[in-house]
Structure formats: structure tokens, C-alpha cells
N, C-alpha and C positions, 0 to 999 in steps of 0.2 A: 715465414711462418705466420706473421701477423696478417699478411694479405690473405692467406688461406682461411684463417678464422673469420676475417672480415667478410670475405666472399661467402663462406659457409653461413654466417649469421644473416647476411642479406638474403641469401637463397631460402633460408629457413623462415624468415619473416614473410617473404613473398608467398611461399607455399602455405604458411599458416593463414595469411590473409585470403588466399584463394580457397582455403578449406572452410572458412567461416560460413555456415549455412545462413540462409535468409531468415530463418526463425531467430537466430541469435542477434541479427541486426534489428529485428523488430522488438526484441526483449530489452534492448539497451535503454530506450526511453522510459519503459515501465520502471526499471530499477532507478534511473536518474530522478524521475518524478517522485518516487517513494522516498528516496534518500533525502531529497531537498525538502519535501513536505514534512518528513519526520524530523529533520534538523530544525525547521522553523517552529514546529509545535513543541519540540523538546526544549528549544531555547526559551519559549514562553514558560513552560513548566519549571525549568531550571531557574529562571529569573524569579519566579514566585517562591521557590525554595530558598533562594538567596535573600529575598526580601524578608522571609520569615526569620532567617538567621540574623539578618541585619537589625530587625526590630527587637529580637530577643537579646541582642547585644547593645541595646539602648541607642541605636543609630550611630554608633561610633566608627565601625569598620565597614566602609563602603565597598571594599574589595569582595565582600560576600556576594554582592550583586553581580560583579563580573565573573567570579568563580562559578556561581550558579548558572548564569547564562551560557558560559563556555562549556561546562560539563553537560548541561542540558542539550546544547547543540550537538555535541559529540555523541551522547547517548541516544538522542533522537535520530541521528544519522545511522547509527548501528541498528536501531529498531526499524527504521525505514528500509534499510537493506535486507533485514531478515523478513519483514512483511512482504517486500517485493519478491524475494525468492519464493516465499510461500505462495504468493499470488500466481507466479509463473508455474511452479511445480504442480500445485493443486488445481490450476486453471479456474480460479475464482476471481473474476474481474472486480475492480473497484475496491479490493480489500484494503490496499494502502490508503486510498482516499478516505475510506470509512474510519480507519484508525487515526489518521492525522486530523480529520474534522472533529471527531469526538474528543481527542486529546486537546487540541487547541481551543475548541468551543467550551469544553469543560473547565479548562484553566481560566479562560476569560470570564465565564459566567460565575465560577466560584470566587474569583478575585473581586468581582462586582458585589456579590452577596457579602463577602468578607468586609469590603469597604463600608457598605451600608450598615452592617452589623457592628462595626467598630465604633460607630457613633455613640452607642450606649455607654461603653466604658470610658470613652473620651469625655462625655458630659459629666462623669463622676470625678475623674482625676486630672483631666486636662493635660495628659501626656501624649505627644505626637507618636510615640511608639505604638500606641493602640491601633493606629491606622496601618502602619507598616506590618504589624503582626497580623491584623485582620486580613489585609490583602494577601499576604504570603500564605497564611493558613488556608484561606478560602481557595486560593489558586492551587495549592498542593492537594487539598481534598477534592477539588473539582477535576484535576488531572487524573487522580486515582480512580474516581468514579467514571470519568470519560473513557479511560482504558478498559475498565470492567464492562461498561455498557457496549463498547466496541467489540470486545471478545464475545459477549452474549449475542450481539447482532450478527456477527460473522458466523458463529457456530449454529445459529438458528435458521440460516438461509437454506432453502431447499431448492437445489438446481434441477431436481427431477420433475418439477411442476411446469415444464415447458408446454406451451399451448400447441405447438406444432413441431414435429421432428420427423426426420426420415430422409429419403433420397428420391430424386427424380432423375430418370435417364431413359435412353433409347436402347433397346435390345433388338437383335435380329429375330425376325419372325420365324425364320427357318430353323432356329434352334429351339423354339418353344412349341409351335403349332403341330409339327408332326407327331409329337407325343400326345397331344390332345385330340387331334383329328387325323387318324392314321391313313385314311384313303384320300387325303387332299393332295393334288398334284404339286410337286415341288417347284415346277417352272413358274407357277403363278405367284409364288411367295419369295422369289430370290431377292428382289430389290425392295422389299417391304421392311419397314421398321415398326416396332411396337413400343408405345410409351409405357414405361414401367414406373409405377408409384408405390413405394414401400414405406409404410408408417407403422 
């Protein structure tokens, strides 16, 4: 009985492998790139959130940094998978690249602005938590703004503004010319082809 199920399983796997269309094989790298890019950008945003919590807790519990980075990595991977699926279904290229670039760039830029801005409260009270709070808060705000701008950028793209679209092909003259020129002898047009341009 076990051999029967083993053979049935192997046969099913072979048939499933043969049934995978070429389009599905092409879509795999799109999903993989979006998941990896989303995971990396999400880890940055999560680390910034962990740094904010770490600074608010007076720099005592460093596990906030690890928790934030891990949760951000997992959330970013889910986000990348969703964006990759949207990119494939809606046929909008570079959607995942846009989201990960805005998310990662917004987090890093916000963290830099927060670091520079934290100098002002640090000069007053000389507490190092000002820098961790500034970097974390700037990174979280930058990540949120980056995601918002990415959504606006993707929704405002207009794919209908293509410069050139249409089809080019060869058609048989014998199927077109007799209707246009009724008294044309059919022997002279048997082996002719007509270039068709449709735009």
C-alpha cells in the first residue's frame, strides 16, 4: 500500500512539474525579488521602530532592537509578496522595486534627519536617549512617508501613454485584394504577401 501511494505521489509530482507553464517559471524571480527587497526594507523600518522603543525605555532593554528588526523583516517579506502578486496580476512592472526603494530610502533619510535633529535636545540635557529616540522616530516617520509616496507614485502611473503600440504581420493578399479589386486575376496574387501594420 505504501508503494502505491509513493508511486502515485511521484507520478503526481512529475505531472504537476510538466503542467507548469512557462509564464509561471518567469514569475518566480519577480516574487523572489519582491519578497527579498521587502524583507530588507522592512528590517530597516522595524529596526527604527525598535530603536524608538529602546530609547523610550532609557536604553535598558536592547532586545527591542532585535524584536523590531525580526518583525520588520517578516512584515516586509509579507508586504513584498503581496506587492509582487499585485505586480504580476495587474501587469505593472517595477511596482515592487518602487515600494522597497521608497520604504528603505524613507527610513534611512528619516533616521538621518532624526539624528541631526536630536542634537538640539541633547545639548540641553546631555542624555544619550535623545539620539536613539531621534533616530527611531525619524526612521518610523520616514518609513510611513515612504510607503505613502510609493502608493501615490504607483497609483498615478498611466500605462496608456505608450508611444507606439500595435501589431506587425504578414497576411495573404488573396484574402484581401479580391474584395478591394474584384476584376483582378487570382493567379497573379497566389504567392504574394501583404505587410499589415495595425496601430
